[in-house]
DSSP file (Angstrom, degrees, kcal/mol; ACC not computed):
  #  RESIDUE AA STRUCTURE BP1 BP2  ACC     N-H-->O    O-->H-N    N-H-->O    O-->H-N    TCO  KAPPA ALPHA  PHI   PSI    X-CA   Y-CA   Z-CA
    1    1 A M              0   0    0      0, 0.0     2,-0.2     0, 0.0     0, 0.0   0.000 360.0 360.0 360.0 135.6   68.5    7.4 -118.6
    2    2 A M        -     0   0    0      1,-0.1     2,-0.1     2,-0.1     0, 0.0  -0.539 360.0-125.0 -82.8 144.9   68.2    4.6 -121.3
    3    3 A S     >  -     0   0    0     -2,-0.2     4,-2.6     1,-0.1     5,-0.2  -0.297  32.9-101.0 -74.5 169.6   65.2    4.3 -123.5
    4    4 A G  H  > S+     0   0    0      1,-0.2     4,-2.3     2,-0.2     5,-0.2   0.884 124.8  50.5 -59.9 -39.0   63.2    1.1 -123.6
    5    5 A L  H  > S+     0   0    0      2,-0.2     4,-2.6     1,-0.2    -1,-0.2   0.943 111.3  46.7 -64.6 -48.3   64.9    0.2 -126.9
    6    6 A E  H  > S+     0   0    0      1,-0.2     4,-2.1     2,-0.2    -2,-0.2   0.906 113.2  49.2 -62.1 -41.8   68.4    0.8 -125.5
    7    7 A A  H  X S+     0   0    0     -4,-2.6     4,-2.1     2,-0.2    -1,-0.2   0.917 112.4  47.5 -64.3 -43.5   67.7   -1.1 -122.3
    8    8 A A  H  X S+     0   0    0     -4,-2.3     4,-1.6     1,-0.2    -2,-0.2   0.891 110.2  52.5 -66.6 -39.1   66.4   -4.1 -124.3
    9    9 A L  H  < S+     0   0    0     -4,-2.6     4,-0.5     1,-0.2    -1,-0.2   0.898 109.6  49.8 -61.9 -39.6   69.3   -4.0 -126.7
   10   10 A A  H >< S+     0   0    0     -4,-2.1     3,-1.0     1,-0.2    -2,-0.2   0.902 110.4  49.7 -65.3 -40.6   71.7   -4.1 -123.7
   11   11 A E  H >< S+     0   0    0     -4,-2.1     3,-2.0     1,-0.2    -1,-0.2   0.771  94.6  74.9 -68.9 -25.5   69.8   -7.1 -122.2
   12   12 A A  T 3< S+     0   0    0     -4,-1.6    -1,-0.2     1,-0.3    -2,-0.2   0.756 101.3  41.4 -61.2 -24.4   70.0   -9.0 -125.5
   13   13 A S  T <  S+     0   0    0     -3,-1.0    -1,-0.3    -4,-0.5    -2,-0.2   0.203  87.9 128.3-107.4  15.6   73.7   -9.7 -124.9
   14   14 A S    <   -     0   0    0     -3,-2.0     6,-0.1     2,-0.2    -3,-0.1  -0.348  64.4-131.9 -68.2 148.9   73.3  -10.5 -121.2
   15   15 A P  S    S+     0   0    0      0, 0.0     2,-0.5     0, 0.0    -1,-0.1   0.662  86.7  91.5 -71.9 -14.5   74.8  -13.7 -119.8
   16   16 A S     >  -     0   0    0      1,-0.2     4,-2.1    -5,-0.1     5,-0.2  -0.707  68.8-151.8 -86.5 124.0   71.4  -14.3 -118.0
   17   17 A W  H  > S+     0   0    0     -2,-0.5     4,-2.7     1,-0.2     5,-0.2   0.880  96.9  55.3 -60.7 -37.3   68.9  -16.2 -120.0
   18   18 A S  H  > S+     0   0    0      1,-0.2     4,-2.1     2,-0.2    -1,-0.2   0.869 108.0  47.8 -68.0 -34.8   66.0  -14.5 -118.2
   19   19 A Q  H  > S+     0   0    0      2,-0.2     4,-2.2     1,-0.2    -1,-0.2   0.889 112.2  49.4 -70.7 -38.0   67.3  -11.0 -119.2
   20   20 A R  H  X S+     0   0    0     -4,-2.1     4,-2.3     2,-0.2    -2,-0.2   0.908 111.1  50.0 -65.6 -40.0   67.8  -12.2 -122.8
   21   21 A A  H  X S+     0   0    0     -4,-2.7     4,-1.9     2,-0.2    -2,-0.2   0.918 110.9  49.1 -63.0 -42.5   64.2  -13.6 -122.8
   22   22 A R  H  X S+     0   0    0     -4,-2.1     4,-2.6     1,-0.2    -1,-0.2   0.878 108.8  54.1 -63.3 -37.1   63.0  -10.2 -121.5
   23   23 A A  H  X S+     0   0    0     -4,-2.2     4,-3.1     2,-0.2     5,-0.2   0.916 105.2  53.1 -63.0 -43.0   65.0   -8.5 -124.2
   24   24 A G  H  X S+     0   0    0     -4,-2.3     4,-1.1     1,-0.2    -1,-0.2   0.901 112.2  45.0 -58.8 -41.3   63.2  -10.6 -126.9
   25   25 A C  H  < S+     0   0    0     -4,-1.9     4,-0.5     1,-0.2    -1,-0.2   0.906 116.4  45.9 -67.9 -41.8   59.9   -9.6 -125.5
   26   26 A G  H  < S+     0   0    0     -4,-2.6     3,-0.5     1,-0.2    -2,-0.2   0.850 112.6  49.0 -71.4 -34.8   60.9   -5.9 -125.2
   27   27 A L  H >< S+     0   0    0     -4,-3.1     3,-2.3     1,-0.2    -1,-0.2   0.708  88.9  83.4 -78.3 -20.2   62.5   -5.7 -128.7
   28   28 A A  G >< S+     0   0    0     -4,-1.1     3,-1.3     1,-0.3    -1,-0.2   0.853  88.0  53.8 -54.8 -37.6   59.5   -7.3 -130.5
   29   29 A S  G 3  S+     0   0    0     -3,-0.5    -1,-0.3    -4,-0.5     3,-0.2   0.623 107.9  52.2 -73.6 -10.2   57.7   -4.0 -130.7
   30   30 A F  G X   +     0   0    0     -3,-2.3     3,-2.7     1,-0.1     7,-0.3   0.047  69.0 128.1-108.0  23.4   60.8   -2.4 -132.3
   31   31 A V  T <   +     0   0    0     -3,-1.3    -1,-0.1     1,-0.3     6,-0.1   0.737  68.0  59.6 -56.2 -25.8   61.1   -5.1 -135.0
   32   32 A D  T 3  S+     0   0    0     -3,-0.2    -1,-0.3    -4,-0.1    -2,-0.1   0.551  84.3  91.3 -81.6  -6.6   61.3   -2.4 -137.7
   33   33 A V  S X> S-     0   0    0     -3,-2.7     4,-2.7     1,-0.1     3,-0.5  -0.800  78.6-138.0 -87.9 122.2   64.4   -0.8 -136.1
   34   34 A P  H 3> S+     0   0    0      0, 0.0     4,-2.3     0, 0.0     5,-0.2   0.852 101.1  50.3 -52.1 -42.4   67.5   -2.5 -137.8
   35   35 A E  H 3> S+     0   0    0      1,-0.2     4,-2.0     2,-0.2     5,-0.1   0.892 113.1  46.9 -64.4 -38.4   69.4   -2.9 -134.5
   36   36 A A  H <> S+     0   0    0     -3,-0.5     4,-2.9    -6,-0.3    -1,-0.2   0.920 110.6  51.7 -68.3 -43.8   66.4   -4.5 -132.8
   37   37 A A  H  X S+     0   0    0     -4,-2.7     4,-2.2    -7,-0.3    -2,-0.2   0.895 109.8  50.1 -60.5 -40.4   65.8   -6.8 -135.8
   38   38 A E  H  X S+     0   0    0     -4,-2.3     4,-1.6    -5,-0.2    -1,-0.2   0.926 112.8  45.8 -63.5 -45.1   69.4   -8.0 -135.7
   39   39 A A  H  X S+     0   0    0     -4,-2.0     4,-2.2     1,-0.2    -2,-0.2   0.909 111.7  52.4 -64.8 -41.6   69.3   -8.6 -131.9
   40   40 A L  H  X S+     0   0    0     -4,-2.9     4,-2.4     1,-0.2    -2,-0.2   0.891 104.6  56.1 -62.0 -40.2   65.9  -10.4 -132.3
   41   41 A A  H  X S+     0   0    0     -4,-2.2     4,-0.8     1,-0.2    -1,-0.2   0.909 110.1  45.8 -58.8 -41.8   67.4  -12.7 -135.0
   42   42 A G  H  < S+     0   0    0     -4,-1.6     3,-0.4     1,-0.2    -1,-0.2   0.882 111.4  51.5 -67.8 -38.6   70.1  -13.8 -132.6
   43   43 A L  H >< S+     0   0    0     -4,-2.2     3,-1.5     1,-0.2    -2,-0.2   0.838 101.6  60.9 -69.5 -32.8   67.7  -14.3 -129.7
   44   44 A L  H 3< S+     0   0    0     -4,-2.4    -1,-0.2     1,-0.3    -2,-0.2   0.812 116.0  33.6 -62.9 -28.8   65.4  -16.5 -131.9
   45   45 A L  T 3< S+     0   0    0     -4,-0.8    -1,-0.3    -3,-0.4    -2,-0.2  -0.168  87.2 175.0-117.0  37.7   68.3  -18.9 -132.3
   46   46 A D    <   -     0   0    0     -3,-1.5     7,-0.2     1,-0.2    -3,-0.1  -0.196  23.0-152.5 -51.5 125.6   69.9  -18.3 -128.8
   47   47 A A  S    S+     0   0    0      1,-0.2    -1,-0.2    -5,-0.1     3,-0.1   0.661  86.9  46.0 -77.1 -16.9   72.8  -20.7 -128.4
   48   48 A E  S    S+     0   0    0      1,-0.3     2,-0.3   -31,-0.0    -1,-0.2   0.798 119.3  13.4 -99.6 -32.7   72.5  -20.9 -124.6
   49   49 A D    >>  -     0   0    0      1,-0.1     3,-1.1   -32,-0.1     4,-0.9  -0.933  48.2-153.1-155.2 122.5   68.9  -21.4 -123.7
   50   50 A T  H 3> S+     0   0    0     -2,-0.3     4,-2.6     1,-0.3     5,-0.2   0.616  92.8  75.8 -73.4 -11.0   65.8  -22.3 -125.8
   51   51 A A  H 3> S+     0   0    0      2,-0.2     4,-2.3     1,-0.2    -1,-0.3   0.862  95.2  51.8 -63.6 -33.3   63.6  -20.5 -123.3
   52   52 A V  H <> S+     0   0    0     -3,-1.1     4,-2.3     2,-0.2     5,-0.3   0.922 108.8  50.2 -65.7 -44.5   64.9  -17.3 -125.0
   53   53 A T  H  X S+     0   0    0     -4,-0.9     4,-2.5     2,-0.2     5,-0.2   0.946 112.5  47.0 -56.8 -51.4   63.9  -18.8 -128.4
   54   54 A R  H  X S+     0   0    0     -4,-2.6     4,-2.4     1,-0.2    -2,-0.2   0.928 114.5  44.3 -60.4 -49.6   60.4  -19.6 -127.2
   55   55 A R  H  X S+     0   0    0     -4,-2.3     4,-2.3     1,-0.2    -1,-0.2   0.868 114.0  49.6 -68.5 -35.8   59.7  -16.3 -125.6
   56   56 A T  H  X S+     0   0    0     -4,-2.3     4,-2.4    -5,-0.2     5,-0.2   0.922 111.6  48.8 -68.5 -43.4   61.1  -14.3 -128.4
   57   57 A A  H  X S+     0   0    0     -4,-2.5     4,-2.5    -5,-0.3    -2,-0.2   0.914 111.8  49.7 -61.4 -42.7   59.1  -16.2 -131.0
   58   58 A E  H  X S+     0   0    0     -4,-2.4     4,-2.1    -5,-0.2    -2,-0.2   0.928 110.8  49.2 -61.9 -45.1   55.9  -15.8 -129.0
   59   59 A A  H  X S+     0   0    0     -4,-2.3     4,-1.5     1,-0.2    -2,-0.2   0.912 113.0  46.8 -62.6 -42.8   56.5  -12.0 -128.6
   60   60 A L  H  X S+     0   0    0     -4,-2.4     4,-2.6     1,-0.2     5,-0.3   0.894 110.4  52.3 -67.4 -39.2   57.1  -11.6 -132.4
   61   61 A A  H  < S+     0   0    0     -4,-2.5    -1,-0.2     1,-0.2    -2,-0.2   0.875 107.0  53.9 -63.9 -35.4   54.0  -13.8 -133.2
   62   62 A R  H  < S+     0   0    0     -4,-2.1    -1,-0.2     1,-0.2    -2,-0.2   0.857 107.4  49.9 -66.9 -34.1   52.0  -11.5 -131.0
   63   63 A V  H  < S-     0   0    0     -4,-1.5    -2,-0.2    -5,-0.2    -1,-0.2   0.946  88.1-175.8 -65.9 -47.7   53.2   -8.5 -132.9
   64   64 A G     <  +     0   0    0     -4,-2.6    -3,-0.1     1,-0.2    43,-0.1   0.557  23.7 140.5  69.2  12.1   52.2  -10.3 -136.1
   65   65 A T     >  -     0   0    0     -5,-0.3     4,-2.7     1,-0.1     5,-0.3  -0.343  68.2-105.7 -79.4 167.8   53.5   -7.9 -138.6
   66   66 A V  H  > S+     0   0    0      1,-0.2     4,-2.5     2,-0.2     5,-0.2   0.919 122.9  51.0 -58.0 -43.8   55.2   -8.9 -141.8
   67   67 A A  H  > S+     0   0    0      2,-0.2     4,-1.6     1,-0.2    -1,-0.2   0.901 112.0  46.6 -62.3 -40.9   58.6   -7.8 -140.4
   68   68 A A  H  > S+     0   0    0      2,-0.2     4,-1.6     1,-0.2    -2,-0.2   0.937 115.7  43.2 -68.1 -47.2   58.0   -9.9 -137.2
   69   69 A V  H  X S+     0   0    0     -4,-2.7     4,-2.8     1,-0.2    -2,-0.2   0.846 108.9  59.5 -69.4 -33.0   56.8  -13.0 -138.9
   70   70 A R  H  X S+     0   0    0     -4,-2.5     4,-2.4    -5,-0.3    -1,-0.2   0.900 104.4  50.7 -61.1 -40.2   59.6  -12.7 -141.5
   71   71 A L  H  X S+     0   0    0     -4,-1.6     4,-2.0     2,-0.2    -1,-0.2   0.919 111.8  46.8 -63.4 -42.6   62.2  -12.8 -138.7
   72   72 A I  H  X S+     0   0    0     -4,-1.6     4,-2.7     1,-0.2    -2,-0.2   0.928 110.8  53.0 -63.5 -43.5   60.6  -16.0 -137.3
   73   73 A A  H  X S+     0   0    0     -4,-2.8     4,-2.1     1,-0.2    -2,-0.2   0.905 108.7  48.9 -60.2 -43.3   60.5  -17.5 -140.8
   74   74 A R  H  X S+     0   0    0     -4,-2.4     4,-1.4     1,-0.2    -1,-0.2   0.914 111.8  49.8 -61.4 -42.1   64.2  -16.9 -141.3
   75   75 A A  H  X S+     0   0    0     -4,-2.0     4,-1.7     1,-0.2     3,-0.2   0.907 108.5  52.6 -64.1 -41.3   64.9  -18.5 -137.9
   76   76 A V  H  < S+     0   0    0     -4,-2.7     3,-0.2     1,-0.2    -1,-0.2   0.914 108.1  51.4 -59.5 -43.1   62.8  -21.5 -138.7
   77   77 A A  H  < S+     0   0    0     -4,-2.1    -1,-0.2     1,-0.2    -2,-0.2   0.808 118.2  37.6 -65.2 -29.7   64.7  -22.0 -142.0
   78   78 A E  H  < S+     0   0    0     -4,-1.4    -1,-0.2    -3,-0.2    -2,-0.2   0.615  95.0 110.2 -94.5 -14.8   68.1  -21.9 -140.2
   79   79 A A     <  -     0   0    0     -4,-1.7     2,-0.1    -3,-0.2   -34,-0.0  -0.230  63.1-130.6 -72.0 147.5   67.1  -23.7 -137.0
   80   80 A D     >  -     0   0    0      1,-0.1     4,-2.7     4,-0.0     5,-0.2  -0.336  44.8 -90.4 -76.7 175.3   68.2  -27.2 -135.9
   81   81 A D  H  > S+     0   0    0      1,-0.2     4,-2.1     2,-0.2     5,-0.1   0.881 126.4  51.8 -59.9 -39.8   65.4  -29.6 -134.8
   82   82 A N  H  > S+     0   0    0      2,-0.2     4,-1.6     1,-0.2    -1,-0.2   0.949 113.2  42.6 -63.8 -49.8   65.6  -28.5 -131.2
   83   83 A H  H  > S+     0   0    0      1,-0.2     4,-2.6     2,-0.2     5,-0.2   0.887 111.1  56.7 -64.7 -37.7   65.3  -24.8 -131.9
   84   84 A A  H  X S+     0   0    0     -4,-2.7     4,-2.5     1,-0.2    -1,-0.2   0.901 104.8  52.5 -60.7 -39.8   62.6  -25.4 -134.5
   85   85 A D  H  X S+     0   0    0     -4,-2.1     4,-2.2     1,-0.2    -1,-0.2   0.911 112.4  44.4 -60.7 -42.0   60.6  -27.2 -131.8
   86   86 A W  H  X S+     0   0    0     -4,-1.6     4,-2.3     2,-0.2    -2,-0.2   0.820 110.6  53.8 -76.5 -30.5   60.9  -24.2 -129.5
   87   87 A L  H  X S+     0   0    0     -4,-2.6     4,-2.5     2,-0.2     5,-0.2   0.935 110.9  47.8 -62.9 -45.1   60.1  -21.7 -132.2
   88   88 A Q  H  X S+     0   0    0     -4,-2.5     4,-2.8    -5,-0.2     5,-0.2   0.919 110.7  50.8 -61.1 -44.5   57.0  -23.7 -133.0
   89   89 A T  H  X S+     0   0    0     -4,-2.2     4,-2.4     1,-0.2    -1,-0.2   0.915 110.7  49.2 -61.1 -43.2   56.0  -23.8 -129.3
   90   90 A G  H  X S+     0   0    0     -4,-2.3     4,-1.7     2,-0.2    -1,-0.2   0.927 112.7  46.6 -62.6 -45.6   56.5  -20.0 -129.0
   91   91 A V  H  X S+     0   0    0     -4,-2.5     4,-2.0     1,-0.2    -2,-0.2   0.936 114.4  47.4 -62.3 -46.1   54.4  -19.3 -132.1
   92   92 A Q  H  X S+     0   0    0     -4,-2.8     4,-2.3     1,-0.2    -1,-0.2   0.846 105.3  59.5 -67.6 -32.3   51.6  -21.7 -130.9
   93   93 A D  H  X S+     0   0    0     -4,-2.4     4,-0.8    -5,-0.2    -1,-0.2   0.920 108.9  45.4 -57.3 -42.6   51.7  -20.2 -127.4
   94   94 A A  H  < S+     0   0    0     -4,-1.7     3,-0.3     1,-0.2    -2,-0.2   0.894 113.5  49.7 -67.0 -39.8   50.8  -16.8 -129.0
   95   95 A L  H  < S+     0   0    0     -4,-2.0    -2,-0.2     1,-0.2    -1,-0.2   0.817 118.4  35.5 -73.3 -31.3   48.1  -18.4 -131.2
   96   96 A V  H  < S+     0   0    0     -4,-2.3    -1,-0.2    -5,-0.1    -2,-0.2   0.428  93.2 111.4-104.1   1.0   46.3  -20.3 -128.5
   97   97 A G  S  < S-     0   0    0     -4,-0.8     4,-0.1    -3,-0.3    -3,-0.1  -0.119  83.8-102.0 -68.5 172.0   46.7  -17.8 -125.7
   98   98 A P  S    S+     0   0    0      0, 0.0     2,-0.3     0, 0.0    -1,-0.1   0.715  99.0  79.8 -71.1 -20.6   43.8  -15.9 -124.2
   99   99 A D  S    S-     0   0    0     -5,-0.1     2,-0.2     1,-0.1    -2,-0.1  -0.643  87.9-111.9 -89.9 144.9   44.7  -12.6 -126.1
  100  100 A R        -     0   0    0     -2,-0.3    -5,-0.1    -4,-0.1    -1,-0.1  -0.534  36.3-167.8 -70.8 137.5   43.8  -12.1 -129.7
  101  101 A V        -     0   0    0     -2,-0.2   -39,-0.1    -6,-0.2   -38,-0.1  -0.871  30.5 -86.6-121.8 159.2   46.8  -12.0 -132.0
  102  102 A P        -     0   0    0      0, 0.0     2,-1.6     0, 0.0     3,-0.1  -0.124  56.7 -85.9 -58.2 163.0   47.0  -10.9 -135.6
  103  103 A D     >  -     0   0    0      1,-0.2     4,-1.7     2,-0.1     3,-0.3  -0.572  48.1-179.8 -75.8  90.3   46.3  -13.5 -138.3
  104  104 A V  H  > S+     0   0    0     -2,-1.6     4,-2.5     1,-0.2    -1,-0.2   0.853  78.2  58.9 -62.3 -36.6   49.8  -15.1 -138.6
  105  105 A A  H  > S+     0   0    0      1,-0.2     4,-1.9     2,-0.2    -1,-0.2   0.897 104.7  50.3 -61.4 -40.1   48.6  -17.5 -141.3
  106  106 A A  H  > S+     0   0    0     -3,-0.3     4,-1.6     2,-0.2    -1,-0.2   0.899 109.9  50.0 -65.0 -39.9   47.5  -14.5 -143.5
  107  107 A V  H  X S+     0   0    0     -4,-1.7     4,-2.0     1,-0.2    -2,-0.2   0.905 108.7  52.7 -64.4 -40.9   50.9  -12.9 -143.0
  108  108 A C  H  X S+     0   0    0     -4,-2.5     4,-0.8     1,-0.2    -1,-0.2   0.871 104.4  56.8 -61.9 -36.0   52.6  -16.2 -143.9
  109  109 A G  H >< S+     0   0    0     -4,-1.9     3,-0.5     1,-0.2    -1,-0.2   0.894 107.3  47.9 -60.9 -39.7   50.5  -16.2 -147.1
  110  110 A R  H >< S+     0   0    0     -4,-1.6     3,-1.1     1,-0.2    -2,-0.2   0.866 109.5  53.1 -67.2 -36.1   51.9  -12.8 -148.0
  111  111 A L  H >< S+     0   0    0     -4,-2.0     3,-1.9     1,-0.2    -1,-0.2   0.597  85.2  85.2 -76.6 -10.0   55.5  -14.1 -147.3
  112  112 A A  T << S+     0   0    0     -4,-0.8    -1,-0.2    -3,-0.5    -2,-0.2   0.701  94.3  45.7 -62.3 -17.7   54.9  -17.1 -149.6
  113  113 A H  T <  S+     0   0    0     -3,-1.1    -1,-0.3    -4,-0.2    -2,-0.2   0.182  83.1 133.7-109.7  14.4   56.0  -14.7 -152.4
  114  114 A H    <   -     0   0    0     -3,-1.9     6,-0.2     1,-0.1    -3,-0.0  -0.352  63.3-125.5 -65.9 145.4   59.0  -13.3 -150.6
  115  115 A P  S    S+     0   0    0      0, 0.0     2,-0.5     0, 0.0    -1,-0.1   0.784  90.7  81.4 -64.6 -26.5   62.2  -13.1 -152.7
  116  116 A E     >  -     0   0    0      1,-0.2     4,-2.0     2,-0.0     3,-0.2  -0.702  69.7-151.9 -85.5 124.6   64.2  -15.1 -150.2
  117  117 A E  H  > S+     0   0    0     -2,-0.5     4,-2.7     1,-0.2     5,-0.2   0.879  96.0  57.0 -60.1 -39.1   63.7  -18.9 -150.4
  118  118 A A  H  > S+     0   0    0      1,-0.2     4,-2.6     2,-0.2    -1,-0.2   0.890 106.6  48.8 -61.6 -39.5   64.4  -19.3 -146.7
  119  119 A V  H  > S+     0   0    0      2,-0.2     4,-2.8    -3,-0.2    -1,-0.2   0.922 111.7  49.1 -66.5 -43.6   61.7  -16.9 -145.8
  120  120 A R  H  X S+     0   0    0     -4,-2.0     4,-1.8     2,-0.2    -2,-0.2   0.925 113.7  46.5 -60.5 -44.5   59.2  -18.7 -148.0
  121  121 A R  H  X S+     0   0    0     -4,-2.7     4,-1.7     2,-0.2    -2,-0.2   0.925 114.9  46.0 -65.1 -45.7   60.2  -22.1 -146.6
  122  122 A G  H  X S+     0   0    0     -4,-2.6     4,-2.5     1,-0.2    -2,-0.2   0.896 110.8  52.9 -64.3 -40.6   60.0  -20.8 -143.0
  123  123 A A  H  X S+     0   0    0     -4,-2.8     4,-2.5     1,-0.2    -1,-0.2   0.865 105.8  54.8 -64.1 -35.6   56.6  -19.1 -143.6
  124  124 A S  H  X S+     0   0    0     -4,-1.8     4,-1.8    -5,-0.2    -1,-0.2   0.911 109.4  47.4 -62.9 -42.5   55.2  -22.3 -145.0
  125  125 A E  H  X S+     0   0    0     -4,-1.7     4,-2.1     2,-0.2    -2,-0.2   0.935 112.1  49.2 -62.2 -47.4   56.2  -24.1 -141.7
  126  126 A I  H  X S+     0   0    0     -4,-2.5     4,-2.7     1,-0.2    -2,-0.2   0.890 107.8  54.4 -62.7 -39.4   54.7  -21.4 -139.6
  127  127 A R  H  X S+     0   0    0     -4,-2.5     4,-2.5     1,-0.2    -1,-0.2   0.906 107.6  50.3 -61.4 -40.6   51.5  -21.4 -141.6
  128  128 A A  H  X S+     0   0    0     -4,-1.8     4,-2.4     2,-0.2    -1,-0.2   0.903 110.3  50.0 -63.4 -40.6   51.2  -25.2 -140.9
  129  129 A W  H  X S+     0   0    0     -4,-2.1     4,-2.6     2,-0.2    -2,-0.2   0.914 110.5  50.3 -62.3 -41.6   51.7  -24.5 -137.2
  130  130 A S  H  X S+     0   0    0     -4,-2.7     4,-2.2     2,-0.2    -2,-0.2   0.906 110.0  49.8 -62.7 -42.8   49.0  -21.9 -137.3
  131  131 A D  H  X S+     0   0    0     -4,-2.5     4,-1.8     2,-0.2    -1,-0.2   0.909 111.4  49.4 -62.6 -42.2   46.7  -24.3 -139.0
  132  132 A D  H  X S+     0   0    0     -4,-2.4     4,-2.1     1,-0.2     5,-0.3   0.919 110.1  50.9 -62.1 -43.8   47.4  -26.9 -136.4
  133  133 A A  H  X S+     0   0    0     -4,-2.6     4,-2.1     1,-0.2    -2,-0.2   0.902 111.9  46.2 -62.7 -41.4   46.8  -24.5 -133.6
  134  134 A S  H  < S+     0   0    0     -4,-2.2    -1,-0.2     1,-0.2    -2,-0.2   0.817 111.1  53.5 -72.7 -28.5   43.4  -23.4 -135.0
  135  135 A R  H  < S+     0   0    0     -4,-1.8    -2,-0.2    -5,-0.2    -1,-0.2   0.903 119.3  32.2 -70.1 -41.1   42.4  -27.0 -135.6
  136  136 A Y  H  < S+     0   0    0     -4,-2.1    -2,-0.2     1,-0.2    -1,-0.2   0.705 132.5  29.1 -92.8 -20.8   43.1  -28.1 -132.0
  137  137 A C  S  < S-     0   0    0     -4,-2.1    -1,-0.2    -5,-0.3    -2,-0.1  -0.555  78.8-167.8-136.8  70.1   42.2  -24.9 -130.2
  138  138 A P        -     0   0    0      0, 0.0     2,-0.2     0, 0.0    -3,-0.1  -0.315  22.2-121.4 -62.9 142.1   39.6  -23.0 -132.2
  139  139 A R        -     0   0    0      1,-0.1     2,-0.2    -5,-0.1   -43,-0.0  -0.554  24.4-108.9 -82.8 146.1   39.0  -19.4 -131.1
  140  140 A S        -     0   0    0     -2,-0.2    -1,-0.1     1,-0.1     0, 0.0  -0.546  17.9-150.3 -70.5 137.9   35.7  -18.3 -129.9
  141  141 A T        -     0   0    0     -2,-0.2    -1,-0.1    -3,-0.0    -2,-0.0   0.522  35.8-119.7 -87.5  -5.3   34.1  -15.9 -132.5
  142  142 A G              0   0    0      1,-0.1    -2,-0.1     0, 0.0    -3,-0.0   0.578 360.0 360.0  80.0   8.0   32.2  -14.1 -129.7
  143  143 A V              0   0    0      0, 0.0    -1,-0.1     0, 0.0    -3,-0.0   0.417 360.0 360.0 -94.3 360.0   28.9  -15.0 -131.3
């Protein structure tokens, strides 16, 4: 029987966009595992279907760790305009959704000093998206 990680890795190379999208969601929690991170990087810039890009970006933004946001930032730096739009949509879906997500803007602030220029540039873009999302859809503070 395959573990969740093994099953998601297998789905990451599926010809089916829906299975690849499910793999992106499933692998996000394994972002610190090198094989998962490699597969996630490919799914963020999926050549066949931007729905995979969107769902993978959303899942990683919901994880919200430095490793997760760093993968999105690298993808943003490499993305063409079409993929960048869907990366932004995925990140903003996570930020304005009903569930609380980690402070992606704060993580981007930490990545502003990353040694890789591409990560710094991508993190700057994501931080702007985060600022836009909070400006137009402020979260309730529960007060």
